[in-house]
C-alpha positions as CSV (number, residue, x, y, z in Angstrom):
1,X,-6.8,-26.7,-4.7
2,X,-6.8,-22.9,-4.4
3,X,-4.0,-21.4,-2.3
4,X,-4.5,-18.3,-0.1
5,X,-2.1,-15.9,1.5
6,X,-3.1,-13.6,4.3
7,X,-0.4,-11.0,5.1
8,X,-0.4,-8.4,7.9
9,X,2.0,-5.6,7.5
10,X,2.8,-2.6,9.8
11,X,5.2,0.2,9.0
12,X,6.2,3.5,10.5
13,X,4.0,6.5,9.8
14,X,6.5,8.1,7.5
15,X,6.5,5.0,5.3
16,X,2.7,4.6,4.9
17,X,2.4,6.5,1.6
18,X,5.2,4.6,-0.1
19,X,4.1,1.2,1.2
20,X,0.5,1.9,0.1
21,X,1.6,3.0,-3.3
22,X,3.8,-0.1,-3.7
23,X,0.9,-2.4,-2.6
24,X,-1.5,-0.9,-5.1
25,X,1.1,-1.3,-7.8
26,X,1.5,-4.9,-6.8
27,X,-2.2,-5.4,-6.9
28,X,-2.3,-4.3,-10.6
29,X,0.7,-6.5,-11.6
30,X,-0.5,-9.5,-9.5
31,X,-4.1,-9.5,-10.9
32,X,-2.6,-9.9,-14.4
33,X,-0.7,-13.1,-13.4
34,X,-2.3,-16.2,-14.9
35,X,-2.3,-18.1,-11.6
36,X,-3.8,-15.3,-9.5
37,X,-7.5,-15.4,-8.7
38,X,-7.7,-12.4,-6.3
39,X,-5.4,-9.8,-4.6
40,X,-7.1,-7.5,-2.2
41,X,-5.3,-4.8,-0.3
42,X,-6.9,-3.5,2.9
43,X,-5.9,-0.7,5.3
44,X,-6.5,-1.4,9.0
45,X,-9.6,0.6,10.2
46,X,-8.0,1.0,13.6
47,X,-4.3,1.4,12.7
48,X,-3.5,3.7,9.8
49,X,0.1,2.3,9.7
50,X,-1.2,-1.3,9.1
51,X,-2.2,-3.2,6.0
52,X,-3.8,-6.6,5.4
53,X,-3.5,-8.4,2.1
54,X,-5.7,-11.3,1.0
55,X,-4.4,-13.2,-2.0
56,X,-5.8,-16.2,-3.8
57,X,-4.0,-18.3,-6.4
58,X,-5.2,-21.2,-8.4
59,X,-2.7,-23.4,-6.6
60,X,0.7,-23.3,-4.8
61,X,2.5,-23.1,-8.2
62,X,0.6,-19.9,-9.0
63,X,1.8,-18.4,-5.7
64,X,5.4,-19.6,-6.4
65,X,5.4,-18.0,-9.8
66,X,4.1,-14.8,-8.1
67,X,6.9,-14.9,-5.5
68,X,9.5,-15.4,-8.3
69,X,8.2,-12.4,-10.4
70,X,10.1,-9.3,-11.2
71,X,7.4,-7.1,-9.7
72,X,7.5,-9.1,-6.4
73,X,11.3,-8.6,-6.2
74,X,11.0,-4.9,-7.0
75,X,8.1,-3.9,-4.8
76,X,7.7,-6.5,-2.0
77,X,11.4,-7.3,-1.4
78,X,12.9,-4.0,-2.6
79,X,10.5,-1.4,-1.3
80,X,8.0,-2.9,1.2
81,X,9.8,-5.4,3.4
82,X,12.7,-3.1,4.4
83,X,10.1,-0.6,5.7
84,X,8.0,-3.0,7.8
85,X,8.1,-3.0,11.6
86,X,6.0,-6.1,11.7
87,X,5.1,-8.8,9.1
88,X,2.9,-11.9,9.7
89,X,2.0,-14.2,6.8
90,X,-0.4,-17.1,6.8
91,X,-0.6,-19.6,4.0
92,X,-3.8,-21.6,3.6
93,X,-5.6,-24.0,1.3
94,X,-9.1,-22.8,0.3
95,X,-11.8,-25.4,1.2
């Protein structure tokens, strides 16, 4: 069963460009992962400091491999998370 991740991120205005750049880099790396089906990065139409990610993996193992990847450690853990003011993540199974 496909496994989805919906993440809401919000950062300070001075961090928007760096977070955006890292998210777009993550998109390229993640789309090349064998377990990834989709990785879409959105910017919030009403809040320029907020982002929404919609990710779909073939299954939970695909997501787990993504979370264990070097690019996840470098960009998500190393660059993005330390700059977030708010982070909400929902995990779901696709019907």
